C-alpha positions in Angstrom: -34.3 80.2 355.6 -36.3 83.3 356.4 -35.3 86.4 354.4 -35.0 88.4 357.6 -32.0 86.2 358.6 -30.0 86.6 355.4 -28.2 89.8 356.6 -27.0 87.9 359.6 -25.6 85.2 357.4 -23.2 87.9 356.0 -22.0 88.7 359.5 -21.3 85.0 360.3 -19.5 84.5 357.0 -17.4 87.6 357.4 -16.4 86.5 360.9 -15.5 83.0 359.6 -13.3 84.5 356.9 -11.5 86.8 359.4 -11.0 83.8 361.8 -9.5 81.7 359.0 -7.1 84.6 358.1 -6.1 85.0 361.8 -5.4 81.2 362.1 -3.3 81.3 358.9 -1.4 84.4 360.1 -0.6 82.9 363.5 0.6 79.4 362.5 3.7 78.2 360.7 1.6 76.0 358.3 -1.4 77.5 356.6 -4.8 75.7 356.7 -6.2 75.1 353.2 -9.2 77.3 353.7 -10.8 78.9 350.6 -10.9 82.6 350.5 -13.7 84.7 349.0 -13.4 86.3 345.6 -13.9 90.1 345.2 -17.4 89.5 344.0 -18.3 87.3 346.9 -16.8 89.8 349.4 -18.9 92.6 347.8 -22.1 90.4 348.1 -21.6 89.6 351.7 -20.7 93.1 352.6 -23.9 94.3 351.0 -26.1 91.9 352.9 -24.2 92.6 356.2 -24.6 96.3 355.7 -28.4 95.9 355.2 -28.6 95.2 358.9 -27.6 98.8 359.6 -30.5 100.3 357.5 
């Protein structure tokens, strides 16, 4: 993977996590989808924010 695409990976992963939370909030039964730890959230936020620089 090209290093120029890494920040966009953060955008995709953030969107996937938000989608999973929305699915679990809107259904009676939760899907067993793993959630990111605080450290993982921080990492993906940093790479996502690097797009804005």
